[in-house]
N, C-alpha and C positions, 0 to 999 in steps of 0.2 A: 171421105167415106164414114158413115157412122160404124160404130163396132158392136152394136147391140145392147146399149144402155136400156134400163127399164123405161126410162122415160124418153119415148121417141114418137115421131108422127105415125100416122096410120100406114103410109107408104113404107116407113122404115121397119114397121113391125111385119109387113109382108115379106120383105126382102132381106131383113138383117138377121144375124145369127142369133142363137139362144143366149140367155142371159149368162149361163155357164160358159158358153164359148167366149162371150165378150170379156167375162173376168179372165179367162186364160189369155185372151189376146192382149188384154192390157197388161197382165202381169209379164208376158213376153216381151212387151214393148218397152217396160221400164229401164232395162238395161241400155237399150239403144238411145233412150232420152238421156240418160247419165252419161253416156259416152260422148254425145254431142256436145253437152255443156263441159264435160272435163277436157274435150279436144279444144274447144273455144277458149277455156281458160288457159291451157297450156300454150296455145298458139299466140295469145296476147303476150305471155310472159317471154317467150322465144323471139317472135317478130317485132314487138313494139319495145321490148326491154324495159326493166324496172328501173334504170338509170336516165331514162328519157325525162328530159327537163321539163318544167311547166310551161304551158303556152299562155298567151296574153290573157284571154278570158278566164283560164284556169287561175292565173295569179289573183284575179279580181276576187273569184269565188273562195279560194283557199285563205286570202288574206283576211275575209271576214271573221275567221275562227282560228287563226293563226297566232302563235306566241311568237313567231319569227319577225313579223312585220306589221306595220299598222294597216288598218283595213283601208282598202281602196274605195274610191268613189263608187257607189252602187246605183247605176242609171236605172231609169223607170222601167225598161222591159224586163229586167232580171228578177228572178225569184229566189227565195232562200233555201229551196230544196237542196241544192248542191253543197252549199255550206254546212247544212245539218248532216248530209250524208257523208262528208269527209271528216266532220268534227271529232269521230272518235280516234282518228289518227293525228291530224293536224294540230289539234289542241294542246298535244304534249310533245310532238315530234316534228322536226323539220326535214325528215328524210323523204326524198322524192320516191326512192326505191321502195320503202315500205308502203307509201300511199298507192304506188302503182300495183303491187301485189295484192294489198288489200282490195282495190277496185276490180281487178282482175278476177279474184276469187268471187267477190260479191256478185260481179256481173255474170259469171259462169252459173252461179247457185240460182240466181234470179231468172236467168233464161230456162233452167231446168223446171223451176216452179211454174213459170208461166206456161211452158209447154204442157205440163201434167194436167193443167186446167182443162186442155181440149181432149183429154183421153176419152170422154164421153161422147165426142162427136166426130172425131177423125181416128182412122186406122193407125195402129202404131207405126207401120213402115212408112205411111205418109207423113205422120207428125214428125217423126225423125228426119225425115228428107226435108220438111219445111224448116225445121230448126236449122239443119245443115246448110241450106241456102242462105238463110239469113245471117248465120255465124260466120260464113265464109266470105262475105262481102268485105272488101278492104276498108270500107267506111265503118263497118261494124267492129271490125278487129282494132281499127285505129283509135276509135272512140271508147270502146268498152272499158279501157283501164284508165280513162281520162276523167278528171274533175269537171264534167260537162253534162248538160241536163238531157240532150236528145235521146241517148240510149236508153234512159231510165223512162222517158215518156213512151218510147216504143215498148219497153217491158209492161208498163202500165196498161198501154193499149191492148196488147195480147191478152192480159189478165182480165181487163175489164169486159171485153167483147166475149171471150170465152165463158166467164162466169155469168154475163148477161144471158147467154144461150142456156145454160144449165138451170138458172133461175127460172126463166121463162118456160122451160119443159117440166121442171120439177120444183114446185113451190116449197117442198119439204128439205130441199138441199140448203141446210144452213151455211156450209162452207162456201156455196156459190154466192149467197147473198153477202156474206163478209168479203169474199173476193171482188164482187162487183164494187162494193163501197172502197175498199183498198186500192183497186185499179184506177178508179177515177180520182181518188185523193192523190196517189202518187203522180199521175199526170199533172194535175192542178198544183201540186206541190213544187213540181220542176218548171212547168210552163203553162200557166193558167189558159191562155188563149189557145194554145195547141190542144189542150184538153177539151175545150168547148168545140173545136172543129172535129175532133175524133168521134166524140159521143153524139153529135147531131142526128145520125141515123137511129142510134139506140133511143135517144129522147122521142124521135118520132114514133117509133114501134111502141113506146111506153105510154102513150097519150091515153089509152083505154085500160092501162094497168097501173092504177095509182101506187102499188107498192114499188114496182120497178122504178117509176119516176122518182119517188120520194128517196129511194136508196141512192140512185144516180145523183140526184141533186144534193143529198147530204154528203155524198163522196167529194163533189166538186167543192161544195162551200167548206168542208173540212180542209181540203188541200189549199185552196185559194184564199182562206180566211185571213191569214197573216198578210197576206199580198194587199188585199183590200184594205185592212187596217192600217198598214203601213203607207198606203196612198193617201188617206187622211192624215196621218201622223206627220209624214215627210215630204208629201209631193204635191200638197195643195187640193187633194181630194181625188176621188176615183177618175172621173172626167179628165182632170189635168193629167193625171199619170197615164191614162191611156192616150192622150194627145202627144204627150212627151214621148211616149213609146212609139208611136206612129212617126214622128218627126225623125226619131233617131234611126229608124228603119227606112227612111227616105220617103215617108209619107205613103201610108197604105192606100191602094186604089189600083185601078187597071195597069197592071205591068205584066208583060208577056215574058216571063223569066225561064220558059222552057230550054231555050238556047243557051242561057246562063248556066242552067243546071248540066247541060251537056258539056260546056267547056270546063266545069269543075271536076268532071269525072276522071280526069287524068292525074288528079292528086292535089288540086288546088283547094286548100282548106277553107279559104274565103276568096270568093270571085267578086270584088268591089273596088273599082270598076271592074266589069267582066268584059274584058277584051280578049283579043287573040283568037287563034284557029281552034276548031272543035278537035279534040284527040282522035286518033286512028279509029276506023270503024271496029278494029279487033278490041279495043278497050271499051267502046260505047254499045257493042252488040248485046250485051246482057241487058242493058236498059230498055232497048227497044223490044226485046224478047219478053220482058215482064208482063206487061198488058196483053200480049198476044196469048201467052201461056195461061195467064189468070182467066181470060175469056174462054179458052179451051176448058179450064177447069170448072168453070161456072156452066158452060153448056153440058159437060158430063154430069155434073151434080144435078141439073134439072131433069135429065133423062133417068138417072138413078133415084129420083125422088130424095135427094139429100140436099136440097137447094139452100136453106138457110145457113148451115154451119159453113158452107163455101162462099154463098153470095155476101152475107154480111160482112165479114171481114174485109171483102174487096170492096165493098161500098164505103166502110169506114176508112179504107186506105185512100179512097179517092178525095173524101171530105178533108182528110188529114193533110193531103198534098195539095189542095186547091190554093191556100194562101201563098204558098211557097213557089208555085208554078205561075200564078196569074195576079198576086196582090202586092208583091215587093219587087223592086228593082235591082236586085242582086241575088247572089246565090252562095250557098255553102253545101256540100254534099250531107252533112249531118242534119240538115233540116228535114230530110225525107227519111230518116231512119224509121219513125213510126209507120210510114206508108209501106216501106219494105218489110218490116216485120209482119203487119197484116196480109200484105200481098203473098207472102211466102206460103201461105196456107192454100188459096186457090192455085197458085203456081206449082206446088208440090202435088196437088190432086191432079192437075192437068197433065203433069209430066207422068204421073203414075199410070193415069189412063192411057196415055200415048205409047208408053212402053208395053203395057199388058194387053192392049186391044188386038194386035194381030192374032188370028186363030191359029195359023199354022206355026209349027214348032221353029222352023227355019226363019221365018218371018219375024217371030218373037225374039229369037237369039240375035239376029241382025239389029233389031230395035235397041235391044239392051246393050250390044256392043257399041252402037253408035252414041247412046246415052252415055256410056262410060267414057268414049273419047272426048265428047263435048264437056263432060265433068272435069276431066283431066285439063283440058284447054281453059275452061273457066277458072279453076284454082291457079292455073299458071299466070294467067291475066292479072286476077286479083292479087296475087303475091308480088308480081312486078310492080304494080301501082303502089301497093302499100309499102314496099321497100323504098321506092322514090319518095313517097310522101314522108315517111319517117326521117330519111336523110335530109330532105329539104327542110323540113321543120326543126330537125335538131340543130342545123347550122345557125338558125336565128337565135335559139335558146342558149347555144355555146357562147355567141357573140354578146348576148345580154349578161351572161356570167362574166365574161372577160372585162365588159364595161364596169360592172359592179366591183370587181377587184381593182381596177385603175382608180376608180372613185374613192374607195378605201384608201388607196395610197395618197390621194391628194387631201385626205383628211375629212372626207364626207363619209361619215360614220354614224350609226344610230346613237342618239336620236337625230334624224335628218329629214331633209324634204327635197324632192326632186320635182321639176316641171319641165315641159317642153316635149320635144320628139321622143316618142316611145318611152316616156317617164313611167307610164304604169307598170309595165312588166320589169323594166330596169330597177325601179324603186323596190319591188319585191326582192329581186335578187340581192340588191344592196341593203335590204332591211330598213329602208327609209319609207316615209310616208310619200303620197304623190298629190300633187294640186295643179289643176290646170285652168287657165283663164278663157279658153275657147275651146270649141268642139263638144263631142257628145259627152265627154267627162268633165266639163266645166264646173267647177265647185268653188271658186275663189276669184279674187280681183287682183289686179296689179299693185294696188296700194297694200292690199293685205300681204302679198308675197314680199313687197319691199320691206315692210315692217318685219315680217318674220325673218329675213335674213339679217337682221341685227342681233337675234337671240338663239338661231339655230343653223347648224350647217345646211346649205342651200346650194343647189346647183341647178343651172338651166341648160338642157341637152338640146343640140341643134345638129342637123345634118351638115356634113362637110361644105364649107362655103356659103351656109346660110347665116342671115344676120339674126342676131338675138333680139328678144323684145326690148322695148325702149329702157325699161327699168334696169336692165342688166348690160346695157351697152358699155358701161365703163368698168365692168368686172374683168378680172383676169381671165384669160382664155387656155384651156389645157385639151390636149388630145386624149380621148378615152376611147380606145378600141378605134372602131371607124368613125366615131362622133366626136363633136365638139362639147365641151363643158364650160360654161361660163360659171365660175365658182364664186360665191360671195366674198367680198374682203374680209369679213367676220371670220370665215374658216382659216384664212391665210394668217391673220392675226393670231388665232388660237393656236395653229401650228407653230 
């Protein structure tokens, strides 16, 4: 619902409150937005915990700006937004706890600022509800304090769409123009292709508004400029980088990944290959309720002549979700974070209308009581899945750390080099560089590794019982954690 901003449609002028009432409503709503953001930050620190180790992708991003380990191979789909985001901490400290606290606080502040953008379009109680819905999802809580790009694309999307509406209705709103630019740049800075899908509806609405179109394009170029330049400098050109990115993601094309996303809702951070049963309906119910409640919100907004502020984020959510539901052959829950953030607005509007619609006092009390019970159930389900995800993910990270300790005992210490099974994250924990001769992270050849083995501590990791590559078959083998390490003879001689 609009809250009486000066720049409104004709229908909103007839039904909205006065400017004075609108300002009072916004002032009343500020503490609620701050409370949602503060609770989100606190929940991250308590439920995810600052000591939670770095995941595979995180080690790649953090290593680019870390003084602790050499930079890992940076594959074609990745962008430099996350390394720059974490650089203020990782450039001088290797403390994972400090990095987690920094990201948790920053993500809470970013959520608050992104929600404030919408005060001119959405009533405070609805806006606070939208923020709470998004912040309470296990996937939001899990990735908020992580060095990963998807949460920040979601924040950029919220900011960009909200500022687009403000700038469209009031060309003199300078903050809206800057917010539109910054939101588009943030998305493109983190994941350029995601940014394009999010802004497609905005670009369509801007075709007859050159200034809006120019600011949107400028924001996208500002964020993706480095990625494009790097494509020509390191990947053989933009076309080649896009082709490599598509290949690494399994080849972009028609892939029905809806069922894959459902399978991942039980706490699987990466579903590739995505097999196994779909989680219990209790876990997936909220996912099916999202489009229904969003449609209800859209219908209510049309009747109340508040269509655009509710419909536009919903449409942008659909375009943001399309590539991850229909164009790639695997799933990860974090891919849909931008869609969840945008859908939270029409869903909150629909819930608010559903609860306040009954005319009789008894019916309204019953509706609010039922909504309260469902909210408690929703939080309980999200909490259980979050706890499972944290524990299951922590097990792998603890094992990587143990493997690193074992490698140090064998003499594989910085400066050193690892290759083979799970070499990328284990190398970061060990303080080594990593190099692969096959797979998505291929960056060297067997001949180059054989040569490197004569001058630097090098180990090749394999799962138990697996054979090493040909160049390492004569090397001594040692048990490191649950893996096998074929250690270059040069390391033994040096010991």
